[in-house]
N, C-alpha and C positions, 0 to 999 in steps of 0.2 A: 437581550431577547430572551423570554423564557423557553428553556427546551422541554421538549414533551421525551418523557423516559416511560416505554412500556414496561409493566412488570409481569410479563410472562414468566409462569414457572415449568421449570422443566424436572423430570423426575430423574434422580441418580445423582448423588452426591459428586461421583468423580467427574461430571460435566458442569459442576456447578460454576467452578471459576470462569472457563472460557465462554460458555453458554451465556451466562448471567454478566458478561464483561459491562456493559452499559449500565446495567443497574447497579453494579458494585461500584464503578468508576465515575459514571456520569458524563459531564462535560470536560473535554481535555484542553489544557493549557500548556504553553511553555513558559519554563523560570529557566533562565539561563540557557545550558545546553539541553537542559532535560523535560520530557514530556511528563506533566504532572496530572492527577486527576482532580475531581472536585473537593476531596479533602486535602490536597496540598501534597499528596503522596507520590512517590516516582511510579511510573506505569510503562509496561512495556507491551507493544502488540507484535503478535505473531501470528502471520496466516498466510494465504495462498492469493495469487492473481489469476484470475482467467487470462487464458490468450486472448487474441484479437477479437473482438466480438463479432466481427464481420467473417472472419474464416472460420470460427467453430462457434457459432451462435446457438447451437443446440444444448449447450451446457449452461445459457443464462437462464436459470430457472431458480425459483425459491426454493425447490426440492434439492437441488445440489448444493444451495447454500446451508440450508437445513443438514444435509450430511455431512458437509465439511465442518460444521459446528460442533456436530453432537460425536463424530467417529474421528474427526483427524484433532479436534479440540482446538480450532482454530478461534480465535477472538477477533479476526480483522479479515476482511475480505476485498479484493481489489478488482473492480470491474474497468476491463481496460477497453475502452472505447475508440476502434480505429477509425483514422479522421481522414486520409487522402485515398487509401485503396478501394477496388472493387467493392460496392457494398459499404463503403465507411459512410461516416457521418455528413461529409460533403455532398455524396449521390445521394445517401436514403436517411435524411436527419429523422424523421418522425419514427420510422422502424429502429433506428438506431437508439433513440431515446426510450423506446418501449423496451428493449433489451436491457439497457442500464437501469432503468426502472425498477424491472424484474426482480434484478439481484440487490438493488437498494431497498425495495420494498422487504425482499426475502430477510435482508440482514437486520432491519428494523424488527420484524417480527422475531428475530431469535435474539434480539437484544446484544448483537454484535456490531463492532464497528465496520464502516465500509468506505473505501476510497474510490470517489468517483475520478477516473483517470482519463485525461485528455491524451490520448495514446498517439503521438506525432512525433515526428523528428523535424518538423517544420514551422514556421511561424505563421499562423492562421489567425491573426488578432481580431477583427471582427467578428467572425463566427465564434471563437473561443469565448469573447467577451458576451456575446448574445447566449451562449450555451450555459455557462456559470450562472449568469443572471437568472436564467430561468431554474436552474438547479436550486439556487439559493433560496428563491422565492418558493418553491415543492417542498425543500427539505430543510431549509435553514433554521427551524427550530428544532430539528431533531440533533440531539447530540451524537449522535452514532456517525453522522457525515464528517467526512474529511474530502477536500477539494485537492486534487493534484493537476495542476493547470499546465504541465508541459512536461511529457513524459520522458523522452531523452533527445534535448537538441544535440545535433550532432556537430555541424560546421560553423554553427552561429556563434558569435563572440559574447563573453560576458555581458559587455554594454548593451547588445542587442537582446540576450535573453531577459536581463534585468529592465530594461525599457518595457518590453513585452510584458514581462511578470507585474510590473507596477501598475498597468492599466488593468489587466485581467482581476489583480487583488482589489484595485478600488471599484470593479464593477462589483466584486462579490462583497465586500465590506458595506457599500450603500446598500444591501439587503441583508446580510449577515454580518453581523459587527464580531463576531467571537469564535467560530467554528474553525479548526485548524486546516491551514493551507499549506500545501507541500511544494516548493519551488525547485524545478530542473535547473541542472547544472550544464556547463558544456562539455562537449565531447564524450557524448552518451552517460552523463552524469558522472564523470571522472574527475572533474576540474573543481573539485570542492574548495581546493585552497585558492583558486583564484575569485571565487564568490567570498570567503572568508576575508579577504583583503579589501573588498568593496561590496559589504551587504547592503541589503534594501533596510532604509532607515523608515522611522515612524509608524510601524506597523506591527501589531501584536500577533502572536500566535502563527508564526510562520517556522518551517522547519525546511531543509534544504536535502534534496534527494544525492542519495550516493547509491550506485549499482555496481554490484560484482558478479564476476561468475569466475569459481575458483581455481578452475584449471588455466585460467588468462590470467587475473588480476591478484596480485600477492601481496607480498609486505610492503612494497613501493606504493599501493594505493592504500594500505592501512594507514601508512605514514601520512598521507595527505589527509587522511581522516582526521588522525591525531593533530596534526596541524591547525586544521578547520576548528576542531572542538577548543585548541589552545586559545584561539583568537575569539572564542565565544559563539561560534557559527553550530547553531543545534542542527542535527544530522538525522534523516530517518532513510533506513534501506527500503526503498518501495519495491526493489525489484532484484532478485539474486539467484543463485543456483549453485552447482557443485560441477559443472562441465565447462568446456570453453566458452567464450564470448560470442561464438557463431550459432551456440545451442545445441551442439554437437559434440564428438569426442566422448572418451571415458569420464565417468566421474572420478575427480580428485578429492576424495573424502578426508585425506589428512588435512588440505588445505580449506575444505569447506568447513571442517570443525574450527580450524584456525580463525576462521571469519566470524563464525557464530560465537565462540569463546570471546573474541574480540569486543563484538556487539554487546554480549549479555554484561561483561567487565565494564562496559561504558553504558548501559541500559539503554541501548539504542534499538528501537524496534525494526523488524525484519519481515521482509515478505519474499516468498518462493514463488518462482515462474515455472509452468505456468498448467493451468487446468484446461488441458486439450489434448487431442488424440492425434497430431501431426507424426510422421515419421520422423522423429527427431529424439535425440537425447532428453532435451528440457521439458517435452511435453509428457506429463505425468500418467496419461491414461494412454490404455489400447482401445481400438474402435470397439471393442466388446463392451466397454463400458456405457452405461446408460445415461441418459439425460437427467435422470432424478435421483442419482446417489446410489445406494445400496450397491457398493463397488466389493466386490471379492478380491483378495489379493490377485487372483489370475487376471483381473483387469487393469493392473497397475503395472508400469513398466518400473525397472530398477530404480530410477530417479523418484518415482512416485511413491514406491516402499520405503525409501530412504528419507524422502520429504516427511511424509507422515510419520516416520518414527522420531524425526528430529522434532518437528513441530510438539509432538505429544511428551517428548522427554524434556524439553526446555521448558513448556505449558506448566509442567508439574513444579518447577522450580519457582518459588515465590521471589518477587522483586524486593529488596531489601528495602525497609523504609527508612527514611530520613528524618532528623531531628531538626533540620534547619529549614525546610521547606515550608512555605507560608501557607495557611489556610484560606 
């Protein structure tokens, strides 16, 4: 499938790499455990996830995407479409798709990557297949788009998640043969080692999601990640942050940095949770933050100030090229 790559130019050389991510890297592919670009070189995505669209819809605007791309230097944004809760996709499908499309269209305009996230903890197979078929039909020609087909399975077994994933993947691939797909793993994306022992076969451009909250998840989970990588399972950290897994509690900045250094050393992309203004540690914004960006430091919580600083710092570090990647 031919991909459409806009060539929108933005002023300011300091913003060039993140803001021009898709222009620079094009369609993404998986080789071994590594995400590579159209030139066969390793690429890392670093960005933010919106909070549940049904709880914080006001931030789902192209202006917010633009601000995060320009001011936070993200090269990927994650649109987290809530499924079961009030005002979620099952209750308001058309409105939900409008909110997601506003973010996707904003990301395409800014030339950054965008994750369409089925933000659920349960299996909703018919609805997921219909939704992702529509998204593939609408956006499958755009190399910007990444499909995350199951946010965080909780009590589902890997055989159940795998069977669900295979069906949703088949629906996407019937329309879009090559855009990246992210597959969830059991126990809130902790059991990557289980998926590594029995991965999905016969499908290209899949990665498996690992989520961490640094004050709760530490070396033991990183060891699981290393085991999965050693088995050839490609990983993508589609949600993470520096506090407890509850979303509250103090930031553990030391452990957070250990996680990000671990990811950077292994060239694993990472996304931080979340663009929202809930009264909790992991929501990066205060209620004073506008729905169109232009945030001041006084609009950001400590987690927001730290997230912005981390993304900008790591984004400034080039990913080392490889001599062995295929072109």
